[in-house]
C-alpha positions in Angstrom: 158.9 -3.9 -27.3 156.3 -6.6 -26.9 157.8 -8.2 -23.8 156.5 -5.5 -21.3 153.1 -5.5 -23.0 153.0 -9.3 -23.0 153.7 -9.4 -19.3 151.0 -6.8 -18.6 148.3 -8.9 -20.3 149.6 -12.1 -18.6 149.3 -10.2 -15.3 145.7 -9.3 -16.1 144.6 -12.9 -16.9 143.9 -13.8 -13.3 141.8 -10.6 -12.8 139.6 -11.6 -15.8 139.4 -15.2 -14.9 138.6 -14.9 -11.2 137.4 -11.3 -11.5 134.1 -10.7 -9.9 132.7 -14.2 -9.2 129.5 -12.6 -7.7 128.1 -9.2 -8.6 124.6 -9.9 -7.2 125.4 -9.0 -3.6 125.1 -10.6 -0.2 124.0 -14.1 0.6 121.9 -12.6 3.5 118.5 -10.8 3.2 116.4 -9.2 5.9 112.7 -10.2 5.7 109.8 -8.7 7.7 107.3 -11.1 9.0 103.8 -9.9 10.0 100.9 -12.0 11.2 97.2 -11.3 10.8 94.0 -13.2 11.6 91.4 -14.2 9.1 89.8 -10.7 9.4 93.0 -8.9 8.6 93.6 -7.8 12.2 97.3 -7.8 13.2 98.3 -10.6 15.5 101.3 -9.6 17.6 103.9 -11.8 19.2 103.2 -14.9 17.1 106.3 -17.1 17.1 107.5 -17.9 13.6 110.0 -20.3 12.2 111.5 -19.7 8.8 113.5 -22.4 7.0 115.1 -23.3 3.7 118.0 -25.6 2.7 120.5 -23.0 4.2 119.1 -23.0 7.7 116.4 -22.1 10.2 115.6 -18.7 11.7 113.1 -17.5 14.4 111.2 -14.3 14.8 108.4 -12.9 16.9 105.9 -10.8 14.9 106.0 -8.2 13.7 109.7 -8.6 13.3 112.6 -8.6 10.9 115.0 -11.5 10.6 118.1 -12.0 8.5 117.9 -15.2 6.4 120.3 -16.8 4.0 119.2 -16.6 0.4 118.6 -19.8 -1.6 117.2 -21.1 -4.8 114.7 -22.9 -2.7 111.6 -21.3 -1.3 111.5 -20.0 2.3 108.9 -21.8 4.4 107.3 -19.9 7.2 105.3 -21.4 10.1 103.7 -19.1 12.7 102.1 -20.2 15.9 100.3 -18.4 18.8 97.9 -19.7 21.4 94.2 -19.5 20.5 95.0 -19.2 16.8 95.4 -21.9 14.1 98.9 -22.2 12.7 99.6 -19.9 9.8 101.8 -21.0 6.9 103.5 -19.0 4.1 105.6 -20.1 1.2 107.9 -17.2 0.2 108.9 -18.0 -3.4 112.6 -17.6 -4.2 113.1 -15.7 -7.5 116.1 -15.0 -9.6 117.5 -11.5 -9.1 117.8 -9.4 -12.2 121.5 -8.9 -11.6 122.0 -12.7 -12.0 121.6 -12.4 -15.7 124.2 -9.6 -15.8 126.5 -11.8 -13.8 126.2 -14.5 -16.5 127.4 -11.9 -19.0 130.1 -10.3 -16.9 131.1 -13.2 -14.6 130.4 -16.0 -17.0 129.3 -19.5 -16.1 131.6 -19.4 -13.0 130.0 -16.2 -11.7 126.5 -17.6 -12.2 127.5 -20.9 -10.6 128.9 -19.1 -7.5 125.7 -17.0 -7.1 123.5 -20.1 -7.5 125.6 -22.1 -4.9 125.8 -19.3 -2.4 122.2 -18.2 -3.0 123.2 -14.6 -3.6 121.6 -14.7 -7.1 118.1 -15.1 -5.5 115.8 -13.1 -3.4 112.7 -13.5 -1.3 109.8 -11.0 -0.8 110.9 -8.3 1.6 107.7 -8.6 3.6 105.9 -11.9 4.4 102.3 -11.4 5.6 101.3 -14.7 7.3 97.5 -15.2 7.8 96.9 -17.4 10.9 94.8 -20.4 9.9 95.8 -20.3 6.2 98.5 -21.5 3.9 99.5 -18.8 1.4 102.1 -18.4 -1.3 103.9 -15.1 -1.7 105.8 -14.3 -4.8 108.6 -11.7 -4.9 107.4 -8.2 -5.7 103.9 -9.6 -5.6 101.7 -6.5 -5.8 98.8 -8.5 -4.4 100.6 -9.5 -1.2 99.0 -6.6 0.6 95.8 -7.0 -1.4 95.5 -10.6 -0.1 95.2 -9.2 3.4 92.7 -6.6 2.3 90.6 -9.3 0.7 90.3 -11.1 4.1 88.9 -8.0 5.8 
């Protein structure tokens, strides 16, 4: 009587052990990069380089580029003739789902998300101010306000 039931539970062990190693999503994230001058006026066609420990990406502003998520911040450098170089540090933050993964996927799931970077996210929009070095935190409600303050 218990033999078929025993086999059933043994068959489920790999599902629970390997299960869902990552529930937090993709390693990739699209980010929009915009550039403005010190007066808040949009600067078009600035050439920007974004980099973290997972790679380097390039975009002309305004533009969207797909980056690989990481626990490390995303560094953005934008250049255009007749403007001082603009720098932005987009802070990497832990996605809320990462904590759920610790509960559902255990230590293995959290370790996978950390190593792959899928447990982290960057701000979706990175407003670079030419001639300044700014830091942007994820879901930072003042990101747009920083541009308004410069007007």
